[in-house]
C-alpha positions in Angstrom: 70.0 42.7 37.3 71.2 44.3 40.0 74.5 42.8 41.9 73.0 42.6 45.3 70.7 39.8 43.5 73.0 37.6 42.3 73.7 34.3 45.0 76.7 33.8 44.0 78.0 37.4 45.2 75.8 36.6 48.7 77.5 33.5 48.8 80.9 35.1 48.6 80.6 38.0 50.8 79.1 35.4 53.5 81.4 33.0 52.9 85.1 34.4 52.0 84.6 37.3 53.7 82.2 36.9 56.8 80.2 39.9 56.0 76.7 39.6 57.7 73.4 38.9 56.5 72.2 42.0 58.4 74.5 43.8 56.4 74.0 42.9 53.2 70.2 43.2 53.5 71.3 47.1 54.6 73.4 47.5 51.5 70.9 46.0 49.3 68.4 48.4 50.1 70.8 51.3 49.3 71.6 49.8 46.2 67.7 49.4 45.3 67.6 53.4 46.1 69.8 54.2 43.4 73.4 55.0 46.3 75.4 52.2 43.7 76.5 48.6 43.4 76.0 46.5 46.1 80.1 45.9 47.1 80.6 49.8 46.8 77.7 50.6 49.4 79.5 47.8 51.8 82.4 49.8 51.7 81.0 53.2 52.0 79.3 52.2 54.9 82.2 50.7 56.7 81.0 46.9 56.2 84.4 45.8 54.0 87.4 47.3 54.2 89.5 48.5 50.8 91.2 45.1 50.6 88.1 43.4 50.7 86.4 45.6 48.4 89.7 44.8 46.0 88.7 41.0 46.6 85.0 41.0 45.7 86.3 43.4 42.6 88.5 40.2 41.6 85.8 37.6 42.4 83.5 39.5 40.1 86.4 40.0 36.8 87.1 35.8 37.4 83.2 35.2 37.7 82.8 37.2 34.3 85.5 35.3 32.6 84.3 32.0 33.5 80.2 33.0 32.1 
């Protein structure tokens, strides 16, 4: 499963980092075309900061540890 298809990640991006739905949709299309995982695409296109990218990876580590 692509990262961008995880509803928990989408919710985190929208609720905690205030990433717009339009930005997420654009990044998901790029992820689908092989440009990298969703968080990296968001960062690469300037839609999240490096600090926010770190927050996403920390969140992913937490989610992975729980599962």
